[in-house]
C-alpha positions as CSV (number, residue, x, y, z in Angstrom):
1,M,1.4,8.2,30.0
2,K,-0.5,6.1,27.3
3,T,0.6,6.6,24.1
4,V,-0.9,5.4,20.7
5,I,1.5,5.1,17.6
6,L,-0.5,4.9,14.1
7,F,1.7,3.4,11.3
8,F,1.1,3.0,7.3
9,S,4.3,0.8,6.1
10,N,4.8,-0.6,2.9
11,T,8.0,-3.0,3.6
12,G,8.6,-2.4,7.0
13,S,10.7,0.7,7.3
14,T,8.1,2.9,8.7
15,K,7.1,0.5,11.2
16,S,10.8,0.0,12.2
17,M,10.8,3.9,13.3
18,A,7.6,3.2,14.9
19,V,9.1,0.2,17.3
20,T,12.2,2.8,17.9
21,F,9.8,5.2,19.5
22,Q,8.1,2.6,21.2
23,K,11.4,1.5,22.7
24,H,12.1,4.7,23.9
25,L,9.1,5.7,25.1
26,E,8.3,2.6,27.4
27,G,12.0,2.4,28.4
28,A,11.1,6.0,30.0
29,G,7.8,4.4,31.7
30,H,5.3,5.1,29.4
31,S,2.8,2.7,28.0
32,V,2.9,2.7,24.1
33,S,0.4,0.6,21.7
34,L,1.2,0.4,17.8
35,H,-1.7,-0.2,15.6
36,D,-0.7,-1.1,11.7
37,G,-2.8,1.3,9.4
38,F,-2.6,-0.9,6.6
39,S,-4.1,-3.8,8.3
40,I,-7.0,-1.7,9.8
41,L,-7.7,-0.4,6.5
42,K,-7.7,-3.8,4.6
43,E,-10.5,-5.1,7.5
44,Y,-12.4,-2.0,6.8
45,L,-12.0,-2.2,3.5
46,A,-13.4,-5.6,3.2
47,A,-16.5,-4.9,5.1
48,G,-17.5,-2.1,2.7
49,E,-16.4,0.7,5.2
50,K,-19.7,0.6,6.9
51,E,-18.8,-0.8,10.0
52,V,-16.6,-0.2,12.8
53,T,-14.3,-3.7,12.3
54,P,-12.6,-5.4,15.3
55,L,-8.9,-3.6,14.1
56,L,-10.2,-0.3,13.9
57,S,-12.5,-0.4,17.4
58,N,-9.5,-1.3,19.2
59,Y,-7.7,1.8,17.5
60,R,-9.9,4.1,18.3
61,G,-10.7,2.6,22.3
62,A,-7.0,3.4,22.6
63,L,-7.3,7.0,21.1
64,K,-9.9,7.8,23.6
65,E,-7.3,6.7,27.0
66,A,-4.3,8.4,24.9
67,D,-2.3,11.0,26.2
68,I,0.3,11.0,23.3
69,V,-0.2,10.3,19.6
70,G,1.6,9.5,16.6
71,I,1.2,9.1,13.1
72,G,3.5,7.7,10.6
73,S,3.5,7.1,6.8
74,Y,5.8,5.9,4.2
75,V,5.9,8.7,1.2
76,F,4.4,7.4,-2.3
77,L,4.8,9.8,-5.1
78,S,5.6,12.3,-2.6
79,T,2.6,12.5,-1.1
80,I,0.7,10.0,1.4
81,P,-0.1,6.6,-0.3
82,K,-3.9,5.7,-1.1
83,G,-6.0,4.6,2.0
84,V,-4.5,6.8,5.0
85,E,-7.1,9.3,4.7
86,T,-9.4,6.7,4.8
87,I,-8.7,5.7,8.2
88,L,-8.1,9.3,9.2
89,T,-11.5,10.8,8.3
90,K,-13.9,12.1,11.0
91,E,-16.2,9.3,10.1
92,T,-13.6,6.4,11.0
93,T,-11.7,8.4,14.0
94,P,-14.0,11.0,15.4
95,T,-12.7,14.2,16.5
96,S,-14.2,13.4,20.1
97,L,-11.7,10.3,20.5
98,F,-8.6,13.1,20.6
99,A,-10.5,15.2,23.7
100,K,-7.4,13.3,26.2
101,M,-4.2,14.0,23.7
102,K,-1.8,16.2,25.4
103,Y,1.0,15.8,22.9
104,Y,1.2,14.3,19.2
105,F,4.4,14.1,16.9
106,S,4.4,12.6,13.2
107,F,7.0,10.7,11.0
108,S,7.7,9.2,7.6
109,S,10.3,7.5,5.5
110,F,10.8,8.3,2.0
111,G,13.0,7.2,-1.1
112,H,13.0,10.0,-3.4
113,S,11.3,12.9,-1.5
114,S,9.6,13.5,1.5
115,G,7.2,15.7,0.1
116,E,5.1,17.4,3.1
117,V,3.8,14.2,5.0
118,T,5.1,14.8,8.4
119,Y,3.4,18.5,7.9
120,Y,0.2,16.6,6.8
121,L,0.0,14.0,9.7
122,A,1.0,16.7,12.0
123,T,-1.5,19.5,10.9
124,Y,-4.2,16.6,11.3
125,L,-3.5,15.9,14.5
126,H,-3.1,19.3,15.7
127,K,-6.6,19.7,14.2
128,K,-8.1,17.0,16.0
129,N,-6.8,19.0,19.5
130,E,-5.7,22.1,19.3
131,F,-4.6,22.3,22.6
132,A,-2.0,19.5,22.3
133,K,1.4,20.2,22.4
134,Y,3.8,19.4,19.3
135,L,6.9,17.0,20.1
136,G,8.3,17.2,16.8
137,S,8.7,15.0,13.6
138,V,11.4,13.4,11.5
139,S,11.5,11.8,8.1
140,Q,14.2,8.9,7.3
141,R,15.5,8.2,4.0
142,D,15.7,5.0,3.0
143,P,16.6,2.9,-0.2
144,V,14.2,3.8,-3.2
145,N,11.2,1.6,-2.8
146,D,9.9,1.6,-6.6
147,I,10.5,-1.3,-9.1
148,P,12.0,0.4,-12.1
149,R,14.7,2.3,-9.6
150,Q,15.4,-1.0,-7.2
151,P,18.9,-2.2,-7.7
152,P,19.3,-5.4,-10.2
153,R,19.0,-9.0,-9.3
154,G,21.8,-10.1,-6.8
155,R,22.2,-6.2,-5.1
156,I,20.8,-4.7,-2.5
157,D,21.2,-0.7,-1.4
158,E,22.4,-0.3,1.9
159,V,20.1,1.7,4.8
160,P,22.0,4.7,5.5
161,T,23.0,4.5,9.1
162,K,23.2,8.2,9.7
163,E,19.3,8.1,9.2
164,L,18.7,5.0,11.7
165,K,20.9,7.2,14.3
166,K,18.5,10.3,13.3
167,V,15.5,8.5,14.4
168,D,17.0,7.0,17.5
169,D,18.0,10.3,18.4
170,F,14.2,11.6,18.0
171,G,13.1,8.7,19.9
172,K,15.4,9.9,22.8
173,D,14.4,13.5,22.1
174,L,10.7,12.4,22.7
175,V,11.6,11.2,26.0
176,A,13.6,14.2,26.8
177,R,10.6,16.9,25.9
178,L,8.0,14.4,27.9
179,N,10.3,15.1,30.7
180,G,10.1,18.9,30.5
181,G,12.8,19.3,27.9
182,K,12.4,22.6,25.2
183,L,9.7,21.8,22.8
184,P,10.5,22.4,19.1
185,P,8.9,25.4,17.1
186,M,5.2,24.8,15.5
187,H,5.4,22.6,12.5
188,K,3.8,24.1,9.3
189,I,-0.2,24.3,9.0
190,L,-1.4,23.3,5.5
191,T,-4.3,25.1,4.9
192,T,-5.4,22.9,1.7
193,R,-6.2,19.1,1.6
194,H,-3.1,16.8,1.2
195,Y,-4.9,14.2,-1.5
196,P,-3.4,10.9,-1.6
197,A,-1.7,9.5,-4.4
198,D,-4.5,8.3,-6.9
199,A,-2.0,6.4,-9.4
200,K,-3.4,3.4,-11.1
201,P,-0.7,0.7,-12.2
202,G,-2.1,0.6,-16.0
203,D,-0.6,4.2,-16.1
204,Y,2.6,3.0,-14.7
205,L,3.7,-0.4,-13.3
206,G,1.1,-2.2,-15.5
207,P,-1.1,-5.3,-14.7
208,I,0.9,-8.0,-12.5
209,K,1.5,-11.5,-13.9
210,I,1.7,-14.5,-11.4
211,D,3.8,-17.6,-12.6
212,S,1.6,-20.4,-12.1
213,E,4.6,-22.9,-11.9
214,K,6.6,-20.7,-9.1
215,C,3.3,-19.7,-7.3
216,T,2.6,-22.4,-4.2
217,S,-0.5,-20.8,-3.0
218,C,0.5,-19.4,0.0
219,L,-1.6,-16.4,-0.2
220,E,1.0,-14.3,1.4
221,C,0.3,-11.7,-1.2
222,V,-3.7,-12.0,-0.6
223,T,-2.4,-11.6,2.8
224,V,-0.2,-8.2,2.8
225,C,-2.3,-6.4,-0.3
226,P,-3.7,-3.4,1.7
227,Y,-6.3,-2.7,-0.8
228,N,-7.4,-6.2,-1.3
229,A,-6.5,-6.4,-4.9
230,L,-5.7,-9.9,-4.6
231,A,-8.0,-12.6,-3.7
232,K,-7.9,-16.3,-3.2
233,P,-8.5,-18.3,-6.5
234,E,-12.2,-19.9,-6.5
235,E,-12.9,-23.0,-5.5
236,G,-12.6,-25.6,-8.4
237,A,-10.6,-23.5,-10.5
238,A,-8.3,-25.1,-12.7
239,V,-5.2,-22.9,-11.8
240,K,-4.8,-22.1,-8.2
241,I,-3.3,-18.9,-8.3
242,P,-4.3,-15.5,-6.5
243,V,-6.7,-13.4,-8.5
244,W,-5.7,-10.0,-9.1
245,D,-8.4,-7.3,-9.4
246,G,-6.9,-4.2,-11.5
247,S,-9.5,-2.0,-10.4
248,S,-8.7,-2.0,-6.8
249,C,-4.8,-2.0,-7.7
250,Y,-3.1,0.8,-6.6
251,G,0.7,-0.2,-7.5
252,C,2.2,0.0,-4.3
253,S,4.3,-3.1,-5.4
254,R,4.0,-4.9,-2.1
255,C,3.2,-8.2,-3.6
256,F,6.3,-8.3,-5.6
257,N,8.3,-7.5,-2.9
258,L,6.8,-10.1,-0.3
259,C,6.2,-12.7,-2.5
260,P,8.4,-15.4,-0.7
261,V,9.0,-17.3,-4.0
262,R,9.1,-14.4,-6.5
263,A,6.3,-15.7,-8.3
264,I,4.8,-12.2,-9.1
265,E,6.2,-9.8,-11.6
266,F,5.0,-6.7,-13.3
267,P,6.5,-7.1,-17.0
268,K,5.7,-3.5,-18.1
269,V,8.6,-2.3,-15.9
270,R,10.4,-5.6,-16.3
271,S,10.6,-6.5,-12.7
272,E,12.0,-9.6,-13.3
273,K,15.5,-7.8,-13.8
274,K,15.0,-6.3,-10.1
275,E,15.8,-7.1,-6.7
276,Q,13.1,-7.5,-4.2
277,Y,13.2,-4.8,-1.5
278,F,11.9,-5.0,2.1
279,W,13.2,-3.9,5.5
280,G,15.9,-5.3,7.3
281,R,16.6,-7.9,4.5
282,S,19.8,-10.2,5.7
283,D,20.6,-12.8,2.9
284,P,24.0,-13.2,2.9
285,E,24.0,-13.9,-0.9
286,L,22.8,-10.5,-1.7
287,V,26.0,-7.6,-2.8
288,R,25.2,-4.6,-0.2
289,Q,25.9,-1.2,-1.6
290,P,25.6,2.3,-1.2
291,I,22.2,4.4,-1.8
292,P,23.2,5.0,-5.6
293,C,24.1,8.3,-6.6
294,F,23.2,11.3,-8.9
295,P,20.4,12.8,-6.8
296,I,19.1,14.3,-10.0
297,L,18.5,10.9,-11.2
298,M,16.1,10.1,-8.0
299,C,17.6,10.9,-4.9
300,R,20.7,9.1,-4.2
301,A,23.2,10.0,-2.3
302,V,26.6,11.5,-3.7
303,T,29.6,9.3,-3.6
304,K,33.0,9.9,-4.7
305,T,32.8,8.2,-7.3
306,D,29.9,10.2,-8.6
307,I,31.8,13.4,-8.1
308,V,34.9,11.6,-10.7
309,I,32.3,11.0,-13.0
310,L,30.4,14.3,-13.0
311,L,33.8,16.2,-13.6
312,I,34.4,13.4,-16.6
313,L,31.0,14.7,-17.6
314,I,31.8,18.2,-17.7
315,V,35.5,17.9,-19.5
316,C,33.7,16.1,-22.4
317,L,31.3,18.7,-22.6
318,Q,33.9,21.5,-22.9
319,L,35.6,19.7,-25.4
320,I,32.3,19.4,-27.8
321,P,33.2,22.8,-29.5
322,F,36.4,21.4,-30.3
323,V,35.1,18.0,-31.9
324,F,32.4,19.5,-34.0
325,Q,34.4,22.7,-35.2
326,D,35.1,22.7,-39.0
327,S,38.9,22.9,-39.3
328,N,38.7,24.9,-42.4
329,D,36.6,27.6,-40.6
330,D,38.6,30.5,-39.3
331,S,36.3,32.2,-37.4
332,S,35.2,29.0,-35.9
333,F,39.0,28.4,-34.6
334,A,39.1,32.0,-33.5
335,L,36.1,31.5,-31.2
336,V,36.9,28.3,-29.5
337,S,40.7,29.4,-29.1
338,G,40.0,32.6,-27.9
339,Y,41.9,34.4,-30.5
340,S,40.2,37.2,-33.2
């Protein structure tokens, strides 16, 4: 069967999930075409959202013939990133394109909270063709891709092996279910619109700063920015660095993480002290570490060290009454010691 997988990936994690599903489905004899949602969006925005651009036309053509459709996105501020809905609207992808769809699935990658992104994407596909069968959804938990919470320079969080296995197992499940295996229970149907994150960097990350001495004018940042917030320098400009448009930027930090010479920083959040993050880094000089702990302080996996620290904190809290009690106050002593 013909399969279409649309993915919205920031620094590679969600794309890797799509590639995993492609591997399993093609191994079972299905044809698979992958479509980069942000590349489609970038081209569509550059055209003023007024015409069917080549990448969008290619995606729409594939949908017309698709028996299986999968859509995935990374999670931004517990919801879908800005721009995803632009590609999913009736104007860009009419319902008629899903007439042949027999099966569908959804997936997401997240660092802090998965929100309801997989439900939103599955609900979207269900409404496009209510006769299509649901193959399931999966969410992959990754290191936090958020500048203030990324590791310090020289360190990088390891991708949890169990999460990679979960995604690989889901790919096997897709094949098994298409071969007559038991289908999963129906997903939650969202009845309200799932608004995309509309955060502005001025409120959170702040404006970017491009170091003209480091910048090589490779324009990688211009290429990877999905919102066209970075543009080529004007002809004849004294300083040959990309031009940043704060009104178009949504703070995805793709430019910071993917700049090959680290010429881009977000001074407000002191990004110069943070290591860049992108999927599958293999730099041997980077010290690898488990996803840092304390879930309550931003979703990091609990380790034995965390448990020890937590126990120490509990003991310290228990000692506070003794530290601050008045030694001349008999009632205080009686209260703390348990005597009356």
